[in-house]
N, C-alpha and C positions, 0 to 999 in steps of 0.2 A: 247264184248263191243259195245255199240251202236255207230253208226257212223252217221254223218250228211248226208243228201241228198242234192244234188245240185238242182238248179233251171233250168229254160230254157227247155232243151231237156230231162230232167230226166223223166224216166218212159215211154217215148213214143217210138213208132217205127217210122221209116221213115228216113228223109233226112240225107245226109252226113254232119257230124258235124266237119269234119276236116277243119282246116283253109286253105285257098289258099296260098300255100307256094311259088307260082311262079316257080314251078319246071317244067322241061321238060325232056323227055326221048329222047336220041339221042346222037349225037356227039357234042363236043365243036366246035364252028365256026372255020374255018381254018385261019382266019386273024391273031389272036394273036399267038405269039411264046411262047410255054410253056417252062419254064426254070428250075424250081426246085419243088421238091415234098417232102411231109412228110406224114407219115402213122401212124395210131393208130389202132392196131389190138386187139379188145376186144374179149370177150367170145362168143358174139352173132353177132357182126357187125365189119366190117373193114371200117374205115373212112380215106379217102384220102383228102388232101388239096394240091393243087399245084398252083403255081404262073405263071402268064403270063404277058406280056407287049405288048402294041400295041394300035393303035388308031382305031376308028370306032366301038367300042364295045358299046353295050347298057348298061344302068346303073341298070339293074335288080339286086337285091341284097337280095334275100331270099334264104335260104337253102332249098334243096329239100328233100322230104320225101314221095311222093305220088305214085311213080311208083310201079307197081306190078312185075316188072322184077328185076333180080338180081342186075343189075347195075343201079344207079340212078344219074343223073347229074343235077346240078343247073346252072343258069346263072352266079352265082358268085357275088362278091362284087367289086365295084370300090372304091379304097381308094384314094379319091381326094387329101388328105393331102400329099400323097406321089407321086402325079403327074404321074399317068400312071400305077402303079402296080395294078394287079387284082388277087384276089384269087378265085379259083374254088373248088367246093366240090363234092365228090362222095362217095357212100357207096356200099358195097357188104356184103352179109351174110358171116360170117366167115366159115360156112360149105361149101361155094362155093369159097374158096380161089383161086382155079384154075382160076376162072373168073377174079379175081383181077389181078392175075399174067399176064393173057393174055392182059388185058387192059393196064397195065404198059408196056408190051412188044410192044403193038401197038403204044404207045406214045413215045417210046424210041427215035425215030428220032426227035421228037419235042423237046426233052430234050437235043439236041445236041449230041445224040448218047450215052449218059451216064450221070452219076451224080458223082460229086467229092466233097468230104468234105475236106475243108481246113485243113491242118495239118495231113491228113491221107495218108498213103502209098497206100491204095487201090484206084483204079480208080472209081469203081461204089459203092458209099456209099450213103445211104439215112437215114435220121433221122427216128427213129421208137420208138413207146411207146406201152404200153399194154402188157398183158401176151403173146399174139401171136407173139410179137417181139422175144421172146425166143423160143416159140413152133415151129414157122415156119422159123426160121433163116436159117436152112440148106436147106429148100425147096426154099427159095428165092435165095440162093447162087447157088444151083444146076440148077434151071430153068432160072434165069436171070443173073447169075453172079453178084448179088448185095449183098453187105454186109449191114446188118441192124445195124446202130449205135444206140444201145439201150439206151433209156432215161427213167428215173424213172417216173412211171405213175402218182403219186400224184403231183410231181413237175410240170409235164406237164399240168395236169388238172387246177391247180391253176394259172399257167402262162398264159394258154389260156383264162381263165375267166378274169384275170386282163387285158389282152390285149384287149379283146372285150369291157370291161367296160370303159377302158380309151381311146381307139382309135376309136371306131365305134359309130357314131351318131345314135340315136334311136335304140340301141341294147336291152335295158332292157324294159320290159313292165309288167303290171298287166293284169289279165284276169278274169273277173267275169260276170256271166249272159250274156255271149256272147259279152261282150264289151272289146275291147283291147285298153288299154291306155298306151302310151309310157311314161317312166319315165326318166327325165333328171338326170343323175348321176354326181354329183360334184366330180371330181377325187381327190380333196383335202379332201373330206369327205367320201371316199369310204369305208374305213376300220373302224372297223372290220365288217365282215359279215359271214354268214354261207353259204357255197357252198354245195348243195346237188346234187351229180352226180348219176343219175339213169341209170346204164348200165345193165349188166346181174344181178349184185347185186347193192347195194346202198352204197355209201360212203358219209359221212357227215364231212365236213372239215371247221374248224374255221380258217378264213383268217384274219390275223392281219396286214399285210403289204406286200410289195414286198419281196418275198422269206421267209416270216414268216407265217407259218401255222401249223396246227395240225389236224390230223384225229381224231375226238373226238367220232365218233360213226358210225354205219352203220347197214344194215340189209341184210340178204340173200334173202329177198322177193323183187324182182325187175323185170326188163324187161325179164330176163331169166325165171323167174317164170311164168310170163304172157304167154310167148311164149311156154314154156315147158308144162305147164298144159293145155294151149289152144290147143296144138296139140293133147294131150292125150284125151281131152274131146270133141273136135269138129272136129277133123280130118283135121284142117287147116294145110297148108303146109308152110306158111310164116307169118312173123310179119305183113306185110301189109294186107294180107288176113284176119287175125284175127281182125285187127283194123276195116277194112271195115265191117266185120260181126257185130262188136259191135255197129255200127251206127244204125242197124236195130233192136236191141234188147231191151227188157224191163227187167231190173234186178229184178223188183218186183215179177216176176213170180217165181224166185228161192230164192230170199233173204227174210228172215223173218224180218218183220218190227215191231216196237213197237206196232202199231195198230193191228197187227195180234195176239199179246199176250193179249192186253187190249181191245179187242172187238171193234176196230176202234177208240178208244179214245187215247188222249195224256196221258203221265205220267207227269202231271204238277209239282208234288212235287219236282222232280229232273230235271225238265226242258227238258224233252224229248218229241218231237212231235211224233204224230202217224206215220209220214212218215220216222222217223229215222230208220236206219238199226240196228236191234238188233243182227242179226246173218247172216253173208254172207253165202249163200247157205243153210240157215237154213230150208227152206220149204221142202227140200229133205228129211228131217228126218221124217216128218209126212205123206208125200205123197207116195202112193204105186205106184211108177213109176220106170221104168228102164231108163238108161241113154238115150237110143234112143228115149224115149218119150218126152224128153225136146228139145226145139229148140236150136240149136247151137248159134243163135244170142243172146238169153237170157243168155246163159251160158257165152259167151264172154263178154257181158255187165257187168254181175255180177263180173266176174273175174277182169276186168279192174277197176271197182269201188272199189273192195276190196283192191287191191294193191295200187291204188292211194290214197285212204283214209288213209291207214295205213302209207304210206310214209309221207303224209302231217302231220299226228299227231306226228309221231316220230320226224320229222324235227322240228316242233314247240317246242316239249319238250326239244330238244337239244338247240334250240335258247334261250328258257327260262332259261335253266341251266347256260348258259354263258352270259345272259343279252344282247342278240343280237336281234335287231328289224328288220333287213333286212335279208331275206332268198332268195337266188338265186337258182333256180332249173335248172339243165342241164342234158344232157344225151339223147341219141336217143330214149329212151322209150317215151319221151314227143312228139317229132316229130311234134310240132306245132298243136297237136291234141286237138281240142276245148274241148271235153268232159273230157279228162285227165286233162288239165289245170284247167278247172272249178272245177273239183272234188278236186284237190289239194288245190286250192284257198279257196274253201268252208271249207275244213278241217282245214287249218291254221286259217282262220277267226273264225271258230266255237270254236276251242280249246283255242285260244288266247283271245276270247271275243272281237275281233276287234282290239286288240293292236298290232298285227303283220300282215304282209301281204306277200303273195307269189309273187316273181318276176321271170319272165321267160326271156330267152335269145333267140333271133332270130336264132342264130347259135349254139343252145344248144348241138347238137350232135357231134360237132367237136372240143370240148375244148382241148383234148389231142393233136391233130394234129396241132391246131392253136398255140400251144406254140412255134412253130417254125416259125410262120408267120413273125415276125420281121426280122429274119435271111433271110427268103426267099425273102422278100422285098429288103433288102440291096443287096443281090447277084443278084437278077433279074434286078435291076436298075443300078447296078455298071457299066454295059457296055454301059450305056446311059449317057455320061458326062454332057449333058445340064440339066439333072434332078439331083437335090441334095435334097434327102428326108430330111424332118425335123427330128431331132434326139432326141426330148424331150420325146417321148413316151417310157416308160419302161414297160417290162413285167416281 
């Protein structure tokens, strides 16, 4: 099926197209006192969110996603409406769960020596979601003496999205042709919407209200596909490495375009431009080349475009099916990556003929863990009597 091509950086080699996420690699400043933590263990990545309180912190508020090391740390968000609470974000590759465990171990004293879930008989309990909460439960108990209080993955994804859209100023935005425009969401007019979470696979969830949602579709072609095929085809070892490689690539070297079939011409009768992709990786059919003769940059670029295009198209078709005009995309596959967002946006715009638009979230990769943000806030601030957080935000 022919796919739309994006504008801007499409087809070119060169500059880094990832957005500046305001990330830093290193340790969290010593001044705040970390208090509580939640974890989302997916098939490809582990996402941590933890709360701190204290003064003298900067107001940097972008999620991190650009470090090439296993652990990645952001400056976090200051939630001014709650007068002092701050959330920090960090990720690890799931294959390096040992690094995550060591990080939590190193931070244990910052968390008052342990974690306690109200109503639980266990001393060390943390909220956890994702399949890894089941897969690694014994490992966390053995290594850290921590019990993972398992929460439903879909419940957490929706709660995290609702939390961000209702509580965080300038959270949602559109991205087209290199231009990022924040969208003001009226929380009284938020529902219904389609939430597309792109993790290892993709889930598409129709959200009708607080606690009211249905997973209506999905696809197995997601971030895990990008990383898995990318490793096989390019020998890249990590998600970040593969994304960096795609910045330098030209997908037209391996993708078959409409113009390649029609002698450089458009197929006007059905509205296909010569630059539309007729077949991802299609040029490999007719070219007498071995894999090593293709540039890994071009392969990674084509792979990223193929997956992003298809997610955008399937998402729109589901929005059309349920009469939804608003589509929010989340999941760490996006990672604030300009080319990925532009491709998804172009796909939604193309297939909807401009009637629907793709919206992205600044903290898209942490929806599952952010489901616990409200609880983390309350617990973290409870020991500071002079602060009384506003209670009207619901997740």
